[in-house]
N, C-alpha and C positions, 0 to 999 in steps of 0.2 A: 505493498500498500503504498502511495507516495505522502506529501504532508496532506496534514489533515486540518480541516476547516470546520469549525461548531456554527452552526445556522440555527436558527429555528426556523420552523413550518410548522401550517395550517394545514391539516389533512384532514380528509372525513373519518368521524369517527369508526365508522359500518366499515368502509373499507380496508382502514386500518386493522382492524379487528377481523376480517376475512382473511386479509394477506397475513396474520401472525399465526390465525388458526391453521390455515394450510400448509404454511411453513415449518412453525412450530418455532419462530426466529421472532427476539425481541424487536423494540420500535426500532434502535439505531440500524441492525443486522436485516430487516426489510428494510428502509430507507435506502443501506447501499446495495441492497440485493434488485431494488429497483430502478435504481441510478445505475447497475453494470447491463441491466436488460436494454435500459433505453440506448445505451451506447451500442453493445453488442449489433440492437436490430438496426442501429444505422450503421452502421460498419458493414454491416451482409448486406444491404442495399445499397449501400455503394461499389460492392464487388459484385452484386448483379449484373450492374452497369456495365461494367465489361464483359458480359455473357453475349459468346458470338463474334467478340471484336479481339480476340486473342489466341491468336495457333499459336497449340501446344502440342507437340512431336516428340513423344516419348519410345524407347528403344527401350522393352521390359527387361530383353535377355540381357544388354550390358549391364542396366541395375544391377539387376541380380547379383553380376559379373563382379560389379564394381564393390561387394560386402568387405 
């Protein structure tokens, strides 16, 4: 984890309770997991933009020999 920043947020109590119930995590960890999920989703969206635009050629045999 990088440098930490203390924040104050206002969240829907039902949403927080549901997220905690599903995950079994505390408040701070639920918020961290949510932030990670948003970052991962955005990263995936960026990668998907490249679909069909990058030509990738692999020789499986030579990759296996490279062990």
